[in-house]
N, C-alpha and C positions, 0 to 999 in steps of 0.2 A: 179074811181078805176076800171081799166080794169080787166075783168075776161075772161080767155081763157079756153075752155074745149077741150081737145084732146081725141078723141076716137080712140084707136089703138088696133090691135090684140095683144093678150097676147104673151109673149115669148121674149120680148126685155130685155136686161140686165139692171140692175140698172144704170150703167154708161151711157147707151144710153138714158134712160129716164131723167137722170139728165142733160145731154147735151141738150136735147130737151127743158127742162124747162128753162135752162139758155139762150139758143138762142132765144126762143120765148120772154122771158123777155127783152132781149137786143133789139130785133126788135121793140117791142112796146115802149120801152124807146126812141129809136131813132126816130121812125116814129110819135109817138103821144106826145112825150115830157113828158110822165108820169114818175113820180119817181119810181125807181125800187121797193122800199119798198111798193108801192101801187098796184103793178101788181100781180094778182093772176093767177096761172096756175094749172089746175086740170087735171090729167090723169085718164081716165077710160080704163081699160084693158078688152077687150071683148074676151071670149073664142071663139075659132075657130068654135065650134058647134053652136054658137049664132050669127054669122056674115054670112049673105047670100047675094049673088048677083045673080039675076035672079032665085031666088028660090032654089039655091044650096048653102049649107053651105061651108065655106072654108075648113072645115074638110073633107067633101065629095069630094070636088074638088081636094084636096091634095091626098086623098086616090085613086081616079081614075087616077091621073097623075103619081102615083108611080108604076113602072113596077114590076111585080111579082118577088120575090126572087127565087134563085135556089132551096131553101128548099121547097117553096110552090109549085113550078112546080114538084119537085120530089114526093111530097106527093099526088098530084092530078093526076099525070101521064100526065098532059097537056104540050104541047110544044109551 
């Protein structure tokens, strides 16, 4: 009974997760010959604040890569 665990960042739609489950199931069915009904797929959704690369969380990385909005520039007086 194959068991696949997918660890992904949160935020994907239910349709995307369902498609991943179906495609992983099919891949194992084709490659291992395992019956579909015996294949288990578990998705773990990780918050961006709990997923880090090189000591920087994805939340921090995304915040740093987002340019300041016009509103934030106007309120701070920075250009």
